[in-house]
PAPANU-325797 format. One record per residue (C-alpha): residue number from 1; x, y, z. Coordinates in Angstrom, 1 decimal. Layout:
N
TIKE resi   east  north     up
TIKE  NUM      X      Y      Z
...
END
This chain:
591
TIKE resi   east  north     up
TIKE    1   27.9   -7.0  -52.9
TIKE    2   27.4   -8.3  -48.8
TIKE    3   24.1   -9.7  -48.5
TIKE    4   24.0   -9.5  -44.7
TIKE    5   21.8   -6.5  -43.1
TIKE    6   22.9   -4.9  -40.5
TIKE    7   20.4   -4.6  -37.5
TIKE    8   19.0   -0.8  -37.2
TIKE    9   19.2    0.3  -33.6
TIKE   10   15.6    0.6  -32.3
TIKE   11   15.0    3.8  -31.0
TIKE   12   15.3    4.4  -27.0
TIKE   13   11.8    5.4  -25.5
TIKE   14   11.2    6.2  -21.5
TIKE   15    8.4    5.9  -19.7
TIKE   16    7.6    6.8  -16.1
TIKE   17    5.2    5.2  -13.8
TIKE   18    4.9    4.4   -9.9
TIKE   19    8.2    2.5   -8.4
TIKE   20    6.7   -0.2   -6.4
TIKE   21    9.4   -2.6   -6.0
TIKE   22   13.3   -1.6   -5.7
TIKE   23   15.9   -2.7   -8.3
TIKE   24   17.1   -2.3  -11.8
TIKE   25   16.6   -5.3  -14.6
TIKE   26   17.0   -5.8  -17.9
TIKE   27   15.8   -8.1  -20.6
TIKE   28   13.8   -9.3  -23.4
TIKE   29    9.8   -8.7  -23.0
TIKE   30    7.3  -11.0  -22.2
TIKE   31    4.0   -9.5  -22.9
TIKE   32    1.0  -11.5  -20.8
TIKE   33   -1.7  -10.1  -21.9
TIKE   34   -5.1  -11.4  -20.8
TIKE   35   -7.9  -12.7  -23.2
TIKE   36  -11.8  -12.3  -21.8
TIKE   37  -13.6  -15.4  -22.4
TIKE   38  -16.5  -15.2  -24.5
TIKE   39  -19.6  -15.4  -22.4
TIKE   40  -22.6  -16.8  -24.2
TIKE   41  -26.0  -16.5  -23.5
TIKE   42  -28.9  -18.4  -23.6
TIKE   43  -32.2  -19.8  -22.2
TIKE   44  -32.5  -22.3  -19.4
TIKE   45  -35.7  -23.6  -19.3
TIKE   46  -37.6  -23.2  -15.5
TIKE   47  -37.3  -27.5  -15.0
TIKE   48  -33.2  -27.2  -15.5
TIKE   49  -32.9  -24.1  -13.0
TIKE   50  -31.4  -27.0  -10.7
TIKE   51  -29.4  -28.5  -13.0
TIKE   52  -27.9  -25.4  -14.0
TIKE   53  -27.1  -24.1   -9.9
TIKE   54  -25.9  -27.4   -9.5
TIKE   55  -23.3  -26.6  -12.3
TIKE   56  -22.5  -23.5  -10.6
TIKE   57  -21.7  -24.9   -7.4
TIKE   58  -19.4  -27.5   -8.7
TIKE   59  -17.4  -24.9  -10.7
TIKE   60  -17.1  -23.4   -6.7
TIKE   61  -15.7  -26.3   -5.8
TIKE   62  -13.6  -26.8   -8.8
TIKE   63  -12.1  -23.1   -8.2
TIKE   64  -11.8  -23.4   -4.4
TIKE   65   -9.8  -26.4   -4.9
TIKE   66   -7.2  -24.3   -7.6
TIKE   67   -6.9  -21.7   -5.5
TIKE   68   -5.5  -23.5   -2.6
TIKE   69   -3.5  -25.5   -4.1
TIKE   70   -1.9  -22.1   -5.5
TIKE   71   -2.5  -20.8   -2.0
TIKE   72   -0.3  -23.6   -0.4
TIKE   73    2.0  -23.6   -3.2
TIKE   74    2.9  -19.9   -2.3
TIKE   75    3.4  -20.6    1.3
TIKE   76    5.8  -23.3    0.5
TIKE   77    7.8  -20.9   -1.6
TIKE   78    7.2  -17.6   -0.4
TIKE   79    5.6  -17.6    3.2
TIKE   80    2.3  -17.5    5.2
TIKE   81    2.2  -14.0    4.6
TIKE   82    2.5  -13.8    1.0
TIKE   83    0.0  -17.1    0.7
TIKE   84   -2.7  -14.8    3.1
TIKE   85   -3.1  -12.8   -0.1
TIKE   86   -5.3  -15.8   -1.5
TIKE   87   -7.6  -16.1    1.6
TIKE   88   -9.7  -13.4    0.1
TIKE   89  -10.3  -15.4   -3.0
TIKE   90  -11.4  -18.4   -0.9
TIKE   91  -13.5  -16.2    1.2
TIKE   92  -15.0  -14.9   -2.3
TIKE   93  -15.9  -18.4   -3.3
TIKE   94  -17.6  -18.8   -0.1
TIKE   95  -19.5  -15.8    0.1
TIKE   96  -23.2  -16.3    0.4
TIKE   97  -24.6  -12.9   -0.7
TIKE   98  -22.7  -13.7   -3.6
TIKE   99  -23.5  -16.9   -4.4
TIKE  100  -27.6  -16.1   -3.3
TIKE  101  -27.2  -13.4   -5.9
TIKE  102  -26.0  -15.7   -8.7
TIKE  103  -28.8  -18.0   -8.1
TIKE  104  -31.5  -15.5   -7.8
TIKE  105  -30.3  -14.1  -11.3
TIKE  106  -30.7  -17.6  -12.4
TIKE  107  -34.3  -18.2  -11.4
TIKE  108  -35.2  -14.6  -12.5
TIKE  109  -33.9  -14.4  -16.0
TIKE  110  -33.6  -18.0  -16.9
TIKE  111  -30.5  -17.2  -18.4
TIKE  112  -27.2  -20.0  -18.4
TIKE  113  -25.0  -19.6  -15.4
TIKE  114  -22.3  -18.3  -17.1
TIKE  115  -24.3  -15.5  -18.2
TIKE  116  -25.6  -14.4  -14.7
TIKE  117  -22.4  -14.9  -13.3
TIKE  118  -21.0  -12.9  -15.3
TIKE  119  -23.5   -9.7  -14.6
TIKE  120  -23.5  -10.4  -11.3
TIKE  121  -19.6  -10.1  -10.5
TIKE  122  -19.6   -7.4  -13.2
TIKE  123  -22.1   -5.4  -10.8
TIKE  124  -20.0   -6.3   -7.8
TIKE  125  -16.7   -5.2  -10.1
TIKE  126  -17.9   -2.1  -11.0
TIKE  127  -18.9   -0.8   -7.3
TIKE  128  -15.5   -1.9   -5.9
TIKE  129  -13.8   -0.3   -8.9
TIKE  130  -15.3    3.5   -8.0
TIKE  131  -14.6    3.1   -4.1
TIKE  132  -12.2    6.2   -2.9
TIKE  133   -9.7    3.7   -0.9
TIKE  134   -6.6    2.4   -3.0
TIKE  135   -6.4   -0.7   -1.6
TIKE  136  -10.2   -1.8   -2.0
TIKE  137   -9.9   -0.6   -5.2
TIKE  138   -7.1   -2.5   -6.3
TIKE  139   -9.4   -5.5   -4.6
TIKE  140  -11.6   -5.2   -8.1
TIKE  141   -9.1   -7.4   -9.8
TIKE  142   -9.5   -9.7   -7.1
TIKE  143  -13.2  -10.3   -8.0
TIKE  144  -12.4  -10.3  -12.0
TIKE  145  -10.1  -13.1  -11.4
TIKE  146  -12.4  -15.2   -9.5
TIKE  147  -15.1  -14.2  -12.4
TIKE  148  -12.8  -15.6  -15.0
TIKE  149  -11.7  -18.7  -13.4
TIKE  150  -15.0  -19.7  -12.8
TIKE  151  -16.3  -19.0  -16.1
TIKE  152  -13.6  -21.2  -17.3
TIKE  153  -14.4  -23.7  -15.4
TIKE  154  -17.7  -23.8  -16.5
TIKE  155  -17.0  -24.1  -19.8
TIKE  156  -14.5  -26.3  -19.5
TIKE  157  -11.6  -23.7  -20.6
TIKE  158   -8.2  -24.0  -19.6
TIKE  159   -7.6  -21.5  -16.9
TIKE  160   -5.0  -18.6  -18.4
TIKE  161   -1.4  -19.2  -17.7
TIKE  162    2.1  -18.1  -18.8
TIKE  163    3.8  -19.7  -21.9
TIKE  164    7.0  -21.7  -21.1
TIKE  165   10.0  -19.4  -21.0
TIKE  166   13.4  -20.6  -22.1
TIKE  167   15.4  -17.7  -20.6
TIKE  168   14.4  -15.3  -18.2
TIKE  169   12.5  -12.2  -19.3
TIKE  170   10.4   -8.8  -18.2
TIKE  171    7.0   -9.6  -17.8
TIKE  172    4.5   -7.2  -19.1
TIKE  173    0.6   -6.8  -18.3
TIKE  174   -2.1   -4.6  -18.1
TIKE  175   -2.5   -5.7  -14.8
TIKE  176   -1.8   -9.2  -12.7
TIKE  177   -4.1  -11.0  -10.6
TIKE  178   -2.9  -12.9   -7.3
TIKE  179   -3.5  -16.3   -9.7
TIKE  180   -1.6  -15.1  -12.5
TIKE  181    1.5  -13.9  -10.2
TIKE  182    1.5  -16.9   -7.8
TIKE  183    1.3  -19.4  -11.5
TIKE  184    4.9  -17.6  -12.8
TIKE  185    8.2  -19.1  -12.7
TIKE  186    9.9  -16.4  -10.8
TIKE  187   13.3  -18.0  -12.0
TIKE  188   12.0  -16.7  -15.0
TIKE  189   10.7  -13.5  -14.4
TIKE  190   13.4  -10.9  -13.8
TIKE  191   11.2   -7.4  -13.6
TIKE  192    7.7   -6.7  -13.9
TIKE  193    5.6   -3.5  -15.4
TIKE  194    2.2   -2.8  -15.6
TIKE  195   -0.3   -0.1  -17.0
TIKE  196   -2.5   -0.3  -14.0
TIKE  197   -2.2   -0.9  -10.4
TIKE  198   -0.8    0.7   -7.3
TIKE  199    1.6    0.3   -4.7
TIKE  200   -0.7   -2.1   -2.7
TIKE  201   -1.5   -4.2   -6.1
TIKE  202   -1.0   -8.0   -5.3
TIKE  203    1.6   -8.3   -8.0
TIKE  204    3.3   -5.6   -6.0
TIKE  205    3.2   -7.5   -2.9
TIKE  206    4.5  -10.6   -4.6
TIKE  207    7.4   -8.6   -6.5
TIKE  208    8.5   -7.4   -3.4
TIKE  209    8.4  -10.9   -1.2
TIKE  210   10.8  -12.1   -4.6
TIKE  211   13.0   -9.3   -4.8
TIKE  212   11.7   -8.6   -8.2
TIKE  213   12.0   -4.8   -9.8
TIKE  214    9.0   -3.7  -10.3
TIKE  215    7.1   -0.6  -12.1
TIKE  216    3.5   -0.2  -11.9
TIKE  217    1.2    2.7  -13.6
TIKE  218    3.1    3.0  -16.8
TIKE  219    0.4    4.4  -19.0
TIKE  220    0.8    3.5  -22.8
TIKE  221    3.2    0.9  -22.3
TIKE  222    2.0   -2.1  -24.1
TIKE  223    1.3    0.0  -27.6
TIKE  224    4.6    0.7  -27.6
TIKE  225    5.9   -2.4  -27.3
TIKE  226    7.0   -4.7  -30.5
TIKE  227    8.3   -8.2  -30.9
TIKE  228   11.9   -8.8  -29.5
TIKE  229   12.0   -5.2  -27.8
TIKE  230   13.8   -5.4  -24.6
TIKE  231   12.9   -3.1  -21.7
TIKE  232   14.9   -1.6  -18.5
TIKE  233   13.1   -1.6  -15.4
TIKE  234   13.9    1.1  -12.7
TIKE  235   12.0    0.1   -9.7
TIKE  236   13.7    2.8   -7.7
TIKE  237   13.0    5.5  -10.0
TIKE  238    9.6    4.4  -11.3
TIKE  239   11.2    4.2  -15.2
TIKE  240   10.8    2.0  -17.7
TIKE  241   12.7    2.1  -20.8
TIKE  242   12.3    0.4  -24.2
TIKE  243   15.5   -0.8  -25.9
TIKE  244   17.9    1.0  -24.0
TIKE  245   20.7    2.2  -25.6
TIKE  246   24.6    0.8  -24.7
TIKE  247   25.0    3.9  -23.1
TIKE  248   22.0    3.7  -20.7
TIKE  249   23.0    0.1  -20.2
TIKE  250   26.3    1.1  -19.3
TIKE  251   25.1    3.8  -16.6
TIKE  252   22.5    1.5  -15.3
TIKE  253   25.1   -1.5  -14.9
TIKE  254   27.3    1.2  -13.0
TIKE  255   24.3    1.8  -10.7
TIKE  256   24.0   -1.7  -10.2
TIKE  257   27.3   -2.4   -8.7
TIKE  258   27.0    1.0   -6.3
TIKE  259   23.4   -0.3   -5.0
TIKE  260   25.1   -3.7   -4.1
TIKE  261   28.1   -2.1   -2.4
TIKE  262   25.5    0.5   -0.4
TIKE  263   23.6   -2.7    0.5
TIKE  264   26.3   -4.5    1.8
TIKE  265   27.6   -1.0    3.7
TIKE  266   24.1   -0.7    5.3
TIKE  267   23.8   -4.0    6.8
TIKE  268   27.4   -4.0    7.9
TIKE  269   26.1   -0.7   10.1
TIKE  270   22.8   -2.5   11.2
TIKE  271   23.5   -2.6   14.5
TIKE  272   24.5    1.2   15.3
TIKE  273   22.6    3.7   17.2
TIKE  274   20.4    5.7   15.0
TIKE  275   22.3    9.2   15.5
TIKE  276   23.3   12.0   13.2
TIKE  277   27.3   12.2   12.6
TIKE  278   27.5   14.9   15.9
TIKE  279   25.1   12.8   18.1
TIKE  280   21.6   13.9   17.4
TIKE  281   18.9   10.9   17.9
TIKE  282   17.1    9.8   15.2
TIKE  283   14.2    8.1   16.5
TIKE  284   13.0    5.1   13.9
TIKE  285    9.2    3.6   14.0
TIKE  286    7.4    0.9   11.7
TIKE  287    4.9    1.5    9.9
TIKE  288    2.9   -2.1   10.5
TIKE  289   -0.8   -3.7   10.3
TIKE  290    0.3   -7.2   11.1
TIKE  291    2.2   -8.9   14.4
TIKE  292    4.4  -10.6   11.7
TIKE  293    5.7   -6.7   10.0
TIKE  294    6.0   -5.7   13.9
TIKE  295    8.7   -8.5   14.3
TIKE  296   10.0   -7.3   11.0
TIKE  297   10.2   -3.5   12.6
TIKE  298   11.9   -4.9   15.7
TIKE  299   14.7   -7.1   14.0
TIKE  300   15.5   -3.7   12.5
TIKE  301   15.8   -1.9   15.5
TIKE  302   13.0   -0.1   15.4
TIKE  303   11.9    2.1   18.7
TIKE  304    8.2    1.2   18.0
TIKE  305    5.3    0.8   15.8
TIKE  306    4.6    4.1   14.5
TIKE  307    1.6    3.5   12.7
TIKE  308   -0.6    0.4   12.9
TIKE  309   -3.4    0.3   10.5
TIKE  310   -6.4   -1.5   11.5
TIKE  311   -8.3   -1.8    8.4
TIKE  312   -7.2   -5.1    7.2
TIKE  313   -8.7   -6.8   10.2
TIKE  314  -11.8   -4.9    9.2
TIKE  315  -11.2   -6.0    5.5
TIKE  316  -10.8   -9.8    6.2
TIKE  317  -14.5  -10.8    6.0
TIKE  318  -17.7   -9.0    4.3
TIKE  319  -18.9   -8.3    8.1
TIKE  320  -17.7   -6.1   11.0
TIKE  321  -15.2   -7.8   13.5
TIKE  322  -16.7   -8.1   17.1
TIKE  323  -15.1   -6.4   19.8
TIKE  324  -13.7   -9.7   21.2
TIKE  325  -12.2  -10.5   17.7
TIKE  326  -10.7   -6.9   17.6
TIKE  327   -9.3   -7.1   21.3
TIKE  328   -7.7  -10.6   20.0
TIKE  329   -5.9   -8.8   17.4
TIKE  330   -4.6   -6.1   19.0
TIKE  331   -3.4   -7.8   22.1
TIKE  332   -1.7  -10.1   19.8
TIKE  333    0.4   -6.9   18.3
TIKE  334    0.9   -5.6   21.6
TIKE  335    2.5   -8.5   23.5
TIKE  336    4.5   -9.0   20.2
TIKE  337    6.1   -5.3   20.7
TIKE  338    6.1   -5.3   24.6
TIKE  339    8.1   -3.2   25.7
TIKE  340    7.4   -0.7   22.8
TIKE  341    5.0    1.4   22.2
TIKE  342    2.1    0.8   19.8
TIKE  343    0.5    3.9   18.0
TIKE  344   -3.1    2.3   16.7
TIKE  345   -4.8    4.6   14.2
TIKE  346   -8.5    3.9   14.5
TIKE  347  -10.7    2.7   11.2
TIKE  348   -9.5    4.5    8.3
TIKE  349  -11.7    3.3    5.8
TIKE  350  -13.8    5.0    2.9
TIKE  351  -15.9    3.7    0.4
TIKE  352  -15.9   -0.3    0.8
TIKE  353  -17.4   -3.4    1.8
TIKE  354  -17.6   -2.5    5.5
TIKE  355  -19.2    0.9    4.9
TIKE  356  -21.9   -0.7    2.0
TIKE  357  -22.9   -3.2    4.9
TIKE  358  -23.9   -0.1    6.9
TIKE  359  -26.1    1.0    3.5
TIKE  360  -23.5    3.9    2.6
TIKE  361  -24.5    5.4   -0.8
TIKE  362  -22.5    5.9   -3.8
TIKE  363  -20.3    9.2   -3.7
TIKE  364  -19.2   11.8   -6.9
TIKE  365  -16.0   12.2   -5.0
TIKE  366  -15.0    9.9   -2.8
TIKE  367  -11.6   11.2   -1.5
TIKE  368  -13.5   14.0   -0.4
TIKE  369  -16.3   12.1    1.0
TIKE  370  -17.9   10.2    4.1
TIKE  371  -14.6    8.6    5.4
TIKE  372  -11.9    7.7    8.2
TIKE  373  -13.0    9.9   11.5
TIKE  374  -16.1   10.9    9.5
TIKE  375  -17.6    7.9    9.1
TIKE  376  -16.5    6.8   12.8
TIKE  377  -18.4    9.4   14.4
TIKE  378  -21.9    9.0   12.3
TIKE  379  -21.2    5.4   13.3
TIKE  380  -20.8    5.9   16.9
TIKE  381  -21.8    1.6   17.8
TIKE  382  -19.3    0.6   15.5
TIKE  383  -16.4    3.0   16.7
TIKE  384  -17.1    2.8   20.5
TIKE  385  -16.8   -1.5   19.8
TIKE  386  -12.9   -0.3   18.2
TIKE  387  -12.4    2.0   21.1
TIKE  388  -13.5   -0.4   23.9
TIKE  389  -11.3   -3.5   21.9
TIKE  390   -8.1   -1.1   21.6
TIKE  391   -8.7    0.1   25.5
TIKE  392   -9.1   -3.4   26.9
TIKE  393   -5.8   -4.2   24.8
TIKE  394   -4.0   -1.3   26.3
TIKE  395   -3.7   -3.4   29.8
TIKE  396   -1.0   -5.5   28.2
TIKE  397    1.2   -3.1   26.4
TIKE  398    1.7    0.3   25.7
TIKE  399   -0.6    1.7   23.4
TIKE  400   -1.2    5.4   21.8
TIKE  401   -4.7    6.2   20.2
TIKE  402   -4.5    7.8   16.8
TIKE  403   -7.5    9.8   15.0
TIKE  404   -7.3    9.6   11.1
TIKE  405   -8.6   12.4    8.5
TIKE  406   -9.3   14.9   11.1
TIKE  407  -10.3   18.5    9.6
TIKE  408  -11.2   20.7   12.7
TIKE  409  -11.3   20.4   16.4
TIKE  410  -14.7   20.0   16.6
TIKE  411  -14.2   16.1   15.3
TIKE  412  -11.6   15.4   17.8
TIKE  413  -13.8   16.5   20.8
TIKE  414  -16.5   14.6   19.4
TIKE  415  -14.0   11.5   19.0
TIKE  416  -13.1   12.1   22.8
TIKE  417  -16.8   12.2   24.1
TIKE  418  -17.1    8.5   22.9
TIKE  419  -13.6    7.3   24.0
TIKE  420  -14.8    8.3   27.4
TIKE  421  -17.9    6.7   26.9
TIKE  422  -16.1    3.3   26.3
TIKE  423  -14.1    4.1   29.4
TIKE  424  -17.4    4.3   31.3
TIKE  425  -18.2    1.4   30.5
TIKE  426  -15.2   -0.6   30.7
TIKE  427  -15.0    1.2   34.5
TIKE  428  -18.4   -0.1   35.1
TIKE  429  -17.6   -3.7   33.9
TIKE  430  -14.7   -3.5   36.0
TIKE  431  -12.1   -4.1   32.7
TIKE  432   -8.8   -2.8   32.9
TIKE  433   -7.0   -0.6   30.7
TIKE  434   -4.9    2.5   30.6
TIKE  435   -6.5    4.9   32.0
TIKE  436   -4.0    7.8   30.8
TIKE  437   -3.8    6.5   27.3
TIKE  438   -2.3    9.3   24.8
TIKE  439   -4.6   10.4   22.2
TIKE  440   -3.2   11.8   18.8
TIKE  441   -4.2   12.9   15.4
TIKE  442   -3.1   12.8   12.0
TIKE  443   -2.2   16.0   10.1
TIKE  444   -3.1   15.1    6.8
TIKE  445   -5.7   17.8    5.6
TIKE  446   -4.7   21.3    4.7
TIKE  447   -7.5   22.7    7.7
TIKE  448   -5.6   20.7   10.4
TIKE  449   -2.2   22.3    8.9
TIKE  450   -3.3   25.4    9.3
TIKE  451   -5.4   25.0   12.9
TIKE  452   -2.9   22.5   14.4
TIKE  453   -2.2   24.8   17.3
TIKE  454   -5.9   24.6   18.2
TIKE  455   -5.7   21.1   17.6
TIKE  456   -2.6   20.9   20.4
TIKE  457   -4.6   21.7   22.8
TIKE  458   -7.0   18.7   22.7
TIKE  459   -4.3   15.8   21.8
TIKE  460   -1.2   14.7   23.2
TIKE  461    0.7   14.5   19.9
TIKE  462    0.5   14.7   15.8
TIKE  463    1.3   12.5   13.3
TIKE  464    1.6   13.9    9.9
TIKE  465    0.2   11.1    7.1
TIKE  466    2.5   12.7    4.1
TIKE  467    0.6   10.7    1.5
TIKE  468   -2.6   12.3    1.8
TIKE  469   -1.4   15.6    2.8
TIKE  470    0.5   15.8   -0.5
TIKE  471   -2.8   14.6   -2.1
TIKE  472   -5.1   17.4   -0.4
TIKE  473   -2.4   20.0   -0.6
TIKE  474   -1.8   19.7   -4.3
TIKE  475   -5.8   18.6   -5.4
TIKE  476   -4.0   15.4   -7.0
TIKE  477   -5.5   11.9   -6.9
TIKE  478   -2.4   10.4   -6.5
TIKE  479   -3.8    7.1   -8.2
TIKE  480   -5.1    9.0  -11.2
TIKE  481   -2.5    7.9  -14.1
TIKE  482   -3.4   11.1  -16.3
TIKE  483   -2.4   13.5  -13.3
TIKE  484    0.5   11.1  -11.6
TIKE  485    3.2   14.0  -12.6
TIKE  486    1.5   16.3  -10.4
TIKE  487    1.8   14.4   -7.1
TIKE  488    4.9   16.0   -6.0
TIKE  489    6.2   15.8   -2.5
TIKE  490    9.0   18.1   -3.2
TIKE  491    6.5   20.8   -3.8
TIKE  492    7.2   24.2   -1.5
TIKE  493    3.8   23.9   -0.3
TIKE  494    4.6   20.5    1.5
TIKE  495    7.8   21.7    2.7
TIKE  496    6.3   24.6    4.1
TIKE  497    3.2   22.8    5.5
TIKE  498    5.8   20.5    7.3
TIKE  499    7.9   23.7    8.7
TIKE  500    4.5   24.9   10.2
TIKE  501    3.6   22.1   12.0
TIKE  502    6.8   21.3   13.2
TIKE  503    7.3   24.7   15.0
TIKE  504    3.5   24.3   16.5
TIKE  505    4.2   21.0   17.7
TIKE  506    7.5   22.0   19.6
TIKE  507    6.0   25.1   20.7
TIKE  508    3.3   23.2   22.1
TIKE  509    5.2   20.3   23.6
TIKE  510    3.6   17.7   21.4
TIKE  511    5.9   15.3   20.1
TIKE  512    5.4   14.7   16.2
TIKE  513    5.9   11.5   14.0
TIKE  514    6.1   11.5    9.9
TIKE  515    4.7    8.2    8.9
TIKE  516    4.0    8.8    5.1
TIKE  517    6.1    7.5    2.4
TIKE  518    9.1   10.5    2.4
TIKE  519    9.6    9.3    6.0
TIKE  520   11.2    6.1    4.6
TIKE  521   12.9    7.7    1.6
TIKE  522   16.5    8.9    2.7
TIKE  523   16.8   11.6    0.2
TIKE  524   14.5   13.3    2.8
TIKE  525   15.9   12.6    5.8
TIKE  526   17.9   15.5    6.4
TIKE  527   15.4   17.9    5.0
TIKE  528   13.3   16.3    7.9
TIKE  529   15.7   16.2   10.9
TIKE  530   16.4   20.0    9.7
TIKE  531   12.9   21.0    9.7
TIKE  532   12.9   19.3   13.7
TIKE  533   11.1   16.3   12.5
TIKE  534   13.4   13.2   14.0
TIKE  535   10.2   10.9   15.0
TIKE  536    9.7    9.0   11.7
TIKE  537    7.9    5.7   11.0
TIKE  538    8.3    4.0    7.7
TIKE  539    7.9    0.2    6.1
TIKE  540   10.6   -2.1    8.5
TIKE  541   12.6   -3.0    5.2
TIKE  542   13.5    1.1    5.0
TIKE  543   14.6    1.8    8.2
TIKE  544   18.0    0.5    8.2
TIKE  545   19.2    2.3    5.4
TIKE  546   17.6    5.4    7.2
TIKE  547   20.0    4.4   10.1
TIKE  548   22.9    4.9    8.0
TIKE  549   22.5    7.6    6.2
TIKE  550   21.7    9.5    9.5
TIKE  551   25.4    9.2   10.6
TIKE  552   27.1   10.6    7.2
TIKE  553   25.8   14.3    8.2
TIKE  554   25.3   16.5   11.3
TIKE  555   22.4   18.6   12.5
TIKE  556   23.8   21.6   11.5
TIKE  557   24.1   20.9    8.0
TIKE  558   20.7   19.6    8.0
TIKE  559   19.4   23.0    9.0
TIKE  560   21.4   24.5    6.4
TIKE  561   19.9   22.4    4.1
TIKE  562   16.6   23.5    5.2
TIKE  563   17.6   27.3    4.3
TIKE  564   18.4   26.5    0.8
TIKE  565   15.3   24.3    0.3
TIKE  566   12.6   27.1    1.6
TIKE  567   14.0   29.4   -0.7
TIKE  568   13.6   27.6   -3.9
TIKE  569   10.3   27.8   -6.2
TIKE  570   10.6   24.4   -8.2
TIKE  571    9.6   20.9   -7.0
TIKE  572   12.0   19.6   -9.3
TIKE  573   15.0   22.2   -8.0
TIKE  574   14.4   20.7   -4.2
TIKE  575   14.5   17.0   -5.7
TIKE  576   17.9   17.9   -7.2
TIKE  577   19.2   19.5   -4.0
TIKE  578   18.4   16.6   -1.6
TIKE  579   19.7   14.2   -4.4
TIKE  580   23.1   16.0   -4.3
TIKE  581   23.1   16.0   -1.0
TIKE  582   22.8   12.3   -0.7
TIKE  583   25.2   11.6   -3.3
TIKE  584   28.0   13.8   -2.1
TIKE  585   28.0   11.8    1.1
TIKE  586   27.9    8.4   -0.1
TIKE  587   29.5    8.7   -3.5
TIKE  588   32.7    8.6   -1.8
TIKE  589   31.7    5.1    0.0
TIKE  590   31.0    3.6   -3.1
TIKE  591   34.2    4.3   -5.0
END
């Protein structure tokens, strides 16, 4: 009898998450699991408090040097932009409020510094973790990362790292901190998959910079894995497949070959104009939050910056930037883009450090709460400071001003009153600015959709933020893993809302730009064009493929597609129809 035991094939399991970094990769799993350091609790005599505080300061210095070393390595290997992620870590280590709170905890409780640090940072972490803003909530992991490093340095433990990998692996974790990601040997990591996190997490930023496929928000991923499992990560569709079958691997192998051919064709057509097959223009703009992204958009032949997010400047430090600091940043932005126009969106933050400095209380439902234009109107001194800075920068290039999360005409009128006050102040001071600066509002709430004809009388242009619009129309928290499947941009309600806003914009002569995620999705492109939405703004890396695909169909085909889609009742039907439209026009090019 043959003693050899034939291996039993493992069952294939498909899990769904959020596509975060494009690409497909398959390999053996490496589970990167965080082990929390045990924090001992013991009493410290009052006369020893200075020694305990001295230990804390020494740990701060050691940790600062470690983070600085990581930052320098990232700057060398990936670039200054990616390294800038760690500036927030360094600022945490210098944050006077945090340091003072820990020292106060030592003096008032008499406990050891490890325990005091743990309690203080946990309070900070709990606050950040309940915030509305996706970007800011994900920054809570930064604080946990710093706390873990500090405590390890205090107790003399070796900082957490990855085991040496002899061959490339698919890294799986609950989440990855910036330090975790920076410490990885990227030549050994072929893909990332995490249970938590979002599309703005540090792990995703690093993955994109390293061209590593990534999927985040994959519920129950780790508990479903066993030793020796393999994983296929589809960063295009947001799929993670445990132990893919030979059939699945063969299918994905063909997908990879086709994607490589498509990328080559896109690059070949990179210098062609953005037109449909029958010559209808498509105006493509770049989303950005830094001059570097503006340059990336220009290199991809964008026609301007369709959305510049000012939040990054406000988040750089735990303080409000002065008017001069804002002006300097906005001026650099417009001079970088010149002669192209830049649409600057005013402060669009929810519950965050900036608002906390102004005494903002916790909210039970922050997504529906005190954010964006609502915050600005109730804090006119902060709003006018930003408006003055933007106006001053308008003397150095073409700027358009955009108000976010508008829900009623009254908000626009009040914002314009404050804008006029800022103009009057600059005029009195004989400071130059564009006196005819265009004003727009974002259409991202159901109420704004409904009354966009009234809003059109108060603004010069519209900008549709589809990410929030989908969220509010469908009553779906788009970062809640439990209901992620309900966040559906193909929903008929979304399509009909876009149709309504487009018609109002055309009838009122108001230009309209779509700047949410669907603006960068080539599958949505013909539908948007058929709806009369030919001003699209997206991340710079997506611009070339949009332009490439636009040249594969006519405007009349787009309008016929809209008629079909509007007759469909289910999102899956619409999604499949858009995919078929895309595949039919691209498939023959990849044969």
